[in-house]
C-alpha positions in Angstrom: -282.9 4.7 75.2 -280.4 5.2 72.4 -277.4 4.5 74.7 -278.7 1.9 77.0 -279.4 -1.8 76.9 -283.0 -1.4 78.0 -285.3 1.4 79.1 -284.9 0.6 82.8 -281.1 0.6 82.8 -278.4 3.2 82.8 -275.8 0.7 81.4 -274.5 1.2 77.9 -275.1 -1.9 75.8 -272.4 -3.8 73.9 -273.4 -2.4 70.5 -273.2 1.3 71.6 -269.9 0.6 73.4 -268.5 -1.0 70.2 -269.5 1.9 67.9 -268.2 4.5 70.4 -264.9 2.6 70.5 -264.6 2.4 66.7 -265.3 6.2 66.5 -262.6 6.8 69.1 -260.1 4.7 67.1 -260.8 6.8 64.0 -263.4 4.9 62.0 -265.5 7.5 60.1 -267.8 5.4 57.9 -270.0 2.4 58.2 -271.3 1.1 54.9 -274.4 -1.0 55.9 -277.0 -3.4 54.7 -278.4 -4.5 58.0 -281.0 -7.1 59.1 -282.8 -8.1 62.2 -279.7 -9.4 64.0 -278.0 -6.0 63.6 -280.8 -3.8 64.9 -279.0 -2.9 68.1 -276.0 -1.8 66.0 -278.3 0.3 63.9 -279.6 1.9 67.2 -276.0 2.5 68.2 -275.1 4.2 64.9 -278.1 6.4 65.5 -276.7 7.3 68.9 -273.1 7.9 67.7 -273.3 10.3 64.7 -269.5 10.6 64.6 -269.5 7.6 62.3 -271.3 8.4 59.0 -273.8 5.6 58.2 -274.3 4.9 54.5 -276.8 2.5 53.1 -276.1 0.3 50.1 -278.6 -2.0 48.4 -276.2 -4.9 48.0 -273.5 -6.2 50.2 -271.0 -6.2 47.3 -271.4 -2.5 47.2 -270.8 -2.2 51.0 -267.5 -4.2 50.8 -266.3 -2.5 47.6 -267.1 1.0 49.0 -265.2 0.2 52.2 -262.3 -1.0 50.0 -262.3 2.4 48.2 -262.3 4.3 51.6 -259.4 2.2 52.9 -257.3 2.7 49.7 -257.8 6.5 49.8 -257.4 7.1 53.5 -255.4 4.2 55.0 -258.0 4.0 57.7 -260.6 1.2 57.8 -264.3 1.8 57.2 -266.7 -0.6 58.8 -269.2 -2.7 57.0 -272.4 -3.9 58.6 -273.6 -7.2 57.1 -276.5 -9.6 57.8 -275.3 -13.0 59.0 -273.5 -15.5 56.7 -275.6 -15.0 53.5 -275.2 -11.2 53.7 -271.5 -11.6 54.1 -271.4 -14.1 51.2 -272.9 -11.5 48.9 -270.0 -9.2 49.6 -267.2 -11.8 49.4 -266.1 -11.0 45.8 -265.1 -7.5 46.7 -263.7 -8.6 50.1 -261.4 -10.8 47.9 -260.3 -7.7 45.9 -259.8 -5.7 49.1 -257.7 -8.5 50.6 -255.5 -8.7 47.5 -255.1 -4.9 47.6 -254.3 -4.8 51.4 -257.1 -2.3 52.1 -257.9 -2.0 55.8 -261.5 -2.9 56.6 -263.6 -4.0 59.6 -266.5 -6.3 58.9 -269.2 -6.4 61.5 -271.4 -9.4 60.8 -274.4 -10.0 62.9 -275.2 -13.6 64.1 -277.6 -15.5 66.2 -276.9 -15.8 69.9 -275.1 -19.0 70.6 -278.2 -20.5 72.3 -280.2 -19.9 69.1 -277.7 -21.4 66.7 -278.5 -25.0 67.9 -282.1 -24.5 66.6 -280.8 -24.4 62.9 -282.9 -21.4 62.0 -283.0 -20.6 58.3 -280.2 -18.1 58.2 -277.8 -20.2 60.4 -274.4 -20.8 58.6 -270.8 -21.4 59.4 -269.7 -17.8 59.2 -266.2 -18.4 60.5 -265.3 -20.8 57.7 -266.5 -18.3 55.1 -264.6 -15.4 56.8 -261.3 -17.2 56.8 -261.1 -16.8 53.1 -260.5 -13.0 53.3 -259.8 -12.1 56.9 -256.4 -11.6 58.6 -258.2 -11.4 62.0 -261.5 -13.0 63.2 -263.4 -12.9 66.5 -266.6 -14.8 66.9 -267.0 -15.3 70.6 -267.5 -11.7 71.8 -269.7 -11.0 74.8 -271.3 -7.7 75.7 -268.5 -7.1 78.1 -265.7 -7.8 75.6 -267.3 -6.4 72.4 -265.8 -2.9 72.8 -262.2 -4.2 73.3 -262.7 -6.6 70.4 -263.6 -3.6 68.3 -260.4 -1.9 69.3 -258.4 -5.0 68.5 -260.1 -5.3 65.1 -259.1 -1.8 64.3 -255.5 -2.5 65.3 -255.5 -5.6 63.2 -256.4 -3.6 60.1 -253.4 -1.4 60.5 -251.0 -4.3 60.8 -249.7 -5.6 57.5 -249.9 -9.3 57.4 -247.4 -11.5 55.5 -248.1 -12.7 52.0 -251.6 -12.1 50.6 -253.5 -12.3 54.0 -254.5 -8.7 53.7 -255.7 -6.3 56.3 -259.3 -7.2 56.8 -260.7 -7.8 60.4 -264.0 -9.6 60.8 -266.0 -9.3 64.0 -268.8 -11.9 64.0 -271.2 -10.5 66.6 -273.9 -12.5 68.3 -277.1 -10.5 68.9 -276.8 -11.1 72.7 -273.3 -9.4 72.7 -275.0 -6.3 71.1 -277.9 -6.1 73.4 -276.3 -7.1 76.7 -274.8 -4.7 79.3 -271.3 -3.3 78.7 -268.7 -1.5 80.8 -268.5 1.2 78.2 -266.1 2.0 75.3 -262.5 0.6 75.2 -259.4 2.8 74.6 -257.6 2.6 71.3 -254.6 0.4 71.2 -251.1 1.6 70.1 -250.7 1.9 66.4 -248.6 -1.1 65.1 -245.3 -0.4 63.3 -243.7 -2.1 60.4 -240.5 -4.0 60.9 -237.3 -2.5 59.3 -235.2 -4.4 56.8 -231.9 -5.6 58.2 -228.7 -3.8 57.3 -227.2 -6.9 55.7 -230.2 -7.0 53.3 -229.5 -3.4 52.3 -225.8 -4.3 51.7 -226.7 -7.3 49.6 -229.0 -5.4 47.3 -226.6 -2.5 47.1 -223.9 -5.0 45.9 -226.2 -6.4 43.2 -227.0 -2.9 41.9 -223.3 -2.0 42.0 -222.3 -4.9 39.8 -224.1 -3.4 36.7 -226.1 -5.4 34.3 -229.8 -5.0 33.6 -231.6 -4.7 36.9 -235.2 -3.9 37.7 -236.9 -2.9 41.0 -240.5 -4.3 41.2 -242.3 -1.9 43.5 -245.6 -3.2 45.0 -248.0 -2.4 47.9 -246.4 0.1 50.2 -243.6 0.5 47.7 -246.1 2.2 45.3 -246.4 5.2 47.6 -244.8 8.3 46.3 -242.2 8.5 49.1 -241.0 5.0 48.2 -241.0 5.7 44.5 -239.1 8.9 45.0 -236.3 7.0 46.7 -236.4 4.3 44.0 -236.2 6.9 41.3 -233.1 8.3 42.8 -231.6 4.8 42.9 -232.5 4.4 39.2 -230.8 7.7 38.4 -227.7 6.5 40.1 -227.5 2.9 38.9 -229.6 2.8 35.7 -232.0 0.2 36.9 -235.6 0.1 35.8 -238.6 0.8 38.0 -241.7 -1.3 37.7 -245.1 -1.6 39.3 -247.2 -4.7 39.2 -250.1 -5.0 36.7 -252.9 -4.2 39.2 -251.7 -2.0 42.0 -254.3 -1.1 44.7 -253.4 2.6 44.3 -250.8 4.6 42.4 -250.7 8.4 42.4 -249.6 9.5 39.0 -249.7 12.4 36.5 -247.4 15.3 35.8 -244.9 15.9 38.6 -245.4 12.4 40.0 -242.7 9.7 39.9 -242.5 8.0 36.5 -242.7 4.2 36.7 -243.5 1.5 34.2 -246.4 -0.9 34.8 -246.1 -4.5 33.9 -248.6 -5.7 31.2 -251.4 -8.2 31.8 -250.9 -11.1 29.4 -248.0 -13.5 30.4 -246.2 -13.4 27.0 -246.2 -9.6 27.1 -244.9 -9.6 30.7 -242.1 -12.0 29.8 -241.2 -9.9 26.8 -241.1 -6.8 29.1 -238.6 -8.5 31.4 -236.6 -10.1 28.6 -232.9 -9.4 29.1 -233.3 -8.5 32.8 -230.4 -10.0 34.8 -231.7 -9.2 38.3 -235.2 -8.6 39.5 -235.4 -7.1 43.0 -238.7 -7.5 44.8 -239.8 -4.5 47.0 -243.0 -5.3 48.9 -244.3 -8.0 46.5 -243.7 -11.4 45.0 -242.4 -12.9 41.8 -244.9 -11.9 39.0 -247.3 -14.8 38.3 -249.6 -15.3 35.4 -253.2 -14.4 36.1 -254.3 -17.7 34.8 -252.5 -21.0 33.9 -251.8 -21.5 30.2 -250.4 -24.7 28.6 -246.8 -24.1 27.6 -246.3 -20.9 29.5 -244.6 -20.8 32.9 -246.7 -19.7 35.9 -244.0 -17.5 37.4 -243.1 -14.9 34.8 -239.4 -14.3 35.1 -236.9 -15.1 32.3 -234.8 -18.2 33.0 -231.6 -16.2 33.2 -232.9 -13.7 35.6 -231.9 -13.8 39.3 -234.6 -12.8 41.8 -233.6 -11.1 45.0 -235.6 -9.3 47.7 -235.2 -5.9 49.4 -238.4 -6.0 51.5 -241.3 -8.3 52.3 -244.8 -6.9 52.2 -245.0 -6.5 55.9 -241.7 -4.6 56.2 -241.1 -0.9 55.9 -240.4 -0.5 52.1 -240.1 3.3 52.3 -237.4 3.1 55.0 -235.6 0.3 53.1 -235.5 2.2 49.8 -234.3 5.4 51.5 -231.6 3.5 53.3 -230.6 1.8 50.0 -230.4 5.2 48.3 -228.2 6.5 51.1 -226.0 3.4 50.9 -225.5 3.9 47.1 -224.8 7.6 47.4 -228.1 8.3 45.5 -230.0 10.3 48.2 -229.5 13.6 46.3 -229.9 12.2 42.7 -232.6 13.5 40.5 -236.1 12.0 40.3 -237.7 11.2 36.9 -241.2 12.4 36.8 -244.1 12.3 34.3 -244.2 15.5 32.2 -247.3 17.3 31.1 -248.3 16.9 27.5 -251.4 18.1 25.7 -253.5 15.4 24.1 -256.0 16.6 21.4 -259.6 15.7 21.7 -260.5 13.0 19.2 -263.5 12.9 16.8 -265.4 10.3 14.9 -267.3 7.2 15.9 -266.3 5.6 19.2 -263.7 2.9 19.2 -261.3 1.6 21.9 -258.6 4.1 20.9 -260.6 7.3 20.9 -262.5 6.4 24.0 -259.2 6.3 25.8 -258.1 9.5 24.1 -261.3 11.2 25.1 -260.7 10.3 28.7 -257.1 11.4 28.6 -257.8 14.7 26.8 -260.5 15.8 29.2 -259.2 14.5 32.5 -259.5 17.0 35.4 -256.8 17.7 37.9 -256.6 15.6 41.0 -259.1 13.0 39.8 -259.5 9.6 41.4 -259.9 6.8 38.7 -261.4 3.4 39.6 -261.1 0.8 36.9 -263.0 -2.4 36.4 -262.4 -3.1 32.7 -259.7 -3.9 30.2 -260.3 -0.5 28.5 -260.1 1.4 31.8 -256.8 -0.3 32.7 -255.5 0.4 29.2 -256.2 4.1 29.7 -253.6 4.4 32.5 -250.5 5.1 30.5 -252.2 7.6 28.3 -253.4 9.7 31.3 -250.1 10.1 33.1 -249.1 13.1 31.1 -252.4 15.0 31.3 -253.5 15.5 34.9 -252.7 14.4 38.4 -254.6 11.3 39.5 -254.9 8.5 42.0 -255.5 5.3 40.1 -257.3 2.4 41.8 -257.3 -0.9 39.9 -259.0 -4.3 40.0 -256.6 -6.0 42.5 -258.1 -9.4 42.8 -259.7 -10.0 39.4 -263.3 -10.3 40.8 -265.3 -8.0 38.5 -267.9 -5.7 40.0 -265.3 -3.7 42.0 -265.1 -0.4 40.0 -268.4 1.3 40.9 -268.5 0.4 44.6 -264.8 1.3 44.9 -265.5 4.7 43.3 -268.4 5.2 45.8 -266.1 4.7 48.7 -263.4 6.9 47.2 -266.0 9.7 46.7 -267.1 9.4 50.3 -263.6 9.5 51.6 -262.5 12.4 49.4 -265.6 14.7 48.8 -263.4 17.5 47.4 -262.1 15.3 44.6 -263.8 14.2 41.4 -264.0 10.4 40.8 -264.1 8.7 37.5 -265.2 5.1 37.2 -264.2 3.3 34.0 -266.3 0.2 33.9 -266.9 -2.7 31.5 -270.6 -3.5 31.0 -270.1 -7.0 32.2 -268.5 -5.9 35.5 -271.0 -3.0 36.0 -273.9 -5.4 35.8 -272.6 -7.2 38.9 -272.9 -4.3 41.3 -274.9 -1.6 39.5 -276.8 -0.9 42.7 -273.9 1.4 43.6 -275.7 4.1 41.5 -278.5 4.3 44.1 -276.0 5.1 46.8 -274.3 7.7 44.6 -277.6 9.4 44.1 -278.7 9.2 47.7 -275.3 10.7 48.9 -274.9 13.1 46.0 -271.4 11.9 45.3 -269.3 13.4 42.5 -268.7 10.2 40.5 -268.7 10.1 36.7 -269.2 6.5 35.5 -268.3 5.5 32.0 -269.7 2.2 30.8 -267.7 0.6 28.0 -270.8 -0.8 26.4 -269.6 -3.5 23.9 -272.4 -5.9 24.9 -269.9 -8.6 25.6 -267.6 -10.2 28.1 -264.8 -9.1 25.8 -261.9 -10.5 27.8 -263.4 -13.9 27.4 -263.6 -13.5 23.7 -259.9 -12.7 23.8 -259.1 -15.6 26.0 -261.1 -18.0 23.8 -259.2 -16.8 20.8 -255.9 -17.5 22.6 -256.9 -21.1 22.7 -256.6 -21.1 18.9 -260.3 -21.1 18.2 -260.9 -18.9 15.1 -264.6 -19.7 14.7 -266.4 -20.1 18.0 -269.7 -22.0 17.9 -273.1 -20.6 18.6 -273.0 -21.8 22.3 -269.6 -20.3 23.0 -270.6 -17.0 21.4 -273.8 -16.9 23.4 -271.9 -17.4 26.7 -269.8 -14.3 26.0 -272.6 -12.1 24.6 -274.6 -9.8 26.9 -276.2 -7.9 24.0 -279.3 -10.1 23.7 -281.2 -8.2 25.0 -279.0 -5.1 24.9 -278.7 -3.3 28.2 -279.9 0.3 28.3 -277.5 1.7 30.9 -279.0 5.2 30.6 -282.4 3.9 31.6 -281.0 1.9 34.4 -279.0 4.9 35.8 -282.1 7.1 35.6 -284.1 4.5 37.4 -281.6 4.6 40.3 -281.7 8.4 40.4 -278.5 9.2 38.4 -278.6 11.5 35.4 -277.2 9.7 32.3 -276.6 10.0 28.6 -275.3 8.0 25.7 -272.3 8.8 23.5 -271.8 7.2 20.1 -269.0 9.5 18.9 -265.8 10.8 20.5 -267.1 14.4 20.2 -270.2 13.5 22.2 -268.1 11.6 24.8 -265.7 14.6 25.4 -268.6 17.0 25.8 -270.4 14.7 28.3 -267.3 14.1 30.3 -266.5 17.8 30.6 -270.1 18.7 31.5 -270.2 16.0 34.2 -267.0 17.3 35.8 -268.6 20.8 36.1 -271.9 19.6 37.6 -272.1 18.4 41.2 -273.4 14.9 41.9 -273.2 11.6 39.9 -273.5 11.2 36.1 -273.3 8.1 33.9 -272.2 7.9 30.3 -272.9 4.9 28.1 -270.0 4.8 25.6 -271.2 2.8 22.6 -270.1 2.6 19.0 -267.6 0.3 17.4 -265.9 -0.9 20.6 -263.9 -4.1 20.1 -265.8 -7.2 21.2 
């Protein structure tokens, strides 16, 4: 009965038609935490093994893992979530995925419409919640339309939306749409194409670059792909302009041989200092840099007063094509590309601190590694690792901590032949530590490094920026997660992941190298004198 609505019918039900349609479109993974309303979809996944079903113990792991898959493949994974509360548990990482433009399809089970009026305990306004992170929503599917709605959801995830709307499609599926009879799978829709930048825009930006002065190209979203940055680097060689990425790009491929680009710093005064003296800032795929938070006396948009801002391409336009045409217009198509060069970094020694943790990571980094960061220390490691080994670097796009471990899980599922390194703060890791269980269950090659400073360290920094030199006992307690101290090694082993603690740089280097040579997951608790 796996493909039918009931045992007395030869008609495929809506759930099985939906899953077949998603598989035909190219969906390869469903990261699930299902409940009663989704049982017919579970049955359909059992009947359609072309989609790999992966269980996560918490919905924030489901959504974060789907984010990692989307970033690494450009193809949406599906999540299977249980009604409004289940979806709400995953919203933080849906926010991060939206900000990073990761394609994703959420399938959220719901009561049949006739049952909603009874106000059962799990009834909620799912549509209102979903609008916060979805670029496409459908909540009125029937068993006859569900397959086509799935095809439309897939198409929506491949269509870049304007601004920060992202590429997440949410299909809110009443249980009656899943169990009712269907006409069968729907055919995939044509793949949407990005619009091309107008010729007059190319001419305008070429004129700005031709005038001289200090000009910078800010490359974000699609413009962080290597093909875009290759063209941008040729433009820089021709015109002398700077190349910049935003502070938290969804994915940047770096390391020796990859295009060399600066990354804007995090704190607003540092970012303003980095742009000081810039006459022209040209946006390619992104927006004017904005301060992560509002600070009194500091502007929200971080561009020097004397800097003129222009735009080559909006986020939904073809940035690669625009940069290649601009290079051609400037006569830069055959100019050289500036790339990161390989440089050996010696292994450090001594008790762990911020500096030698980063040096340990850089000096032992394996080739073609995927790095997922969810910590200040992990983000700070980026520039030190670009001369050591090729890498794909996935950052905390939306600022909602708890992304790093789940995103690493998805990256490892999508790229089983590559090692994955998750650089996590202990505060963020505590949000979604259930990801370890999925790593163990699936045998994924993820090395997790926990920066165990027993503190929400960034909050200590932010509090000091207010001018408070001696925080009181209550303030200190709200930033302190060391009472009681978390035993990350014990937690990892409880979830089935081998783990060890490093208190010195020598120990950390040995553990990192050992983990890279052993299949499966491993966790390292990096302790010592890490800045609090």
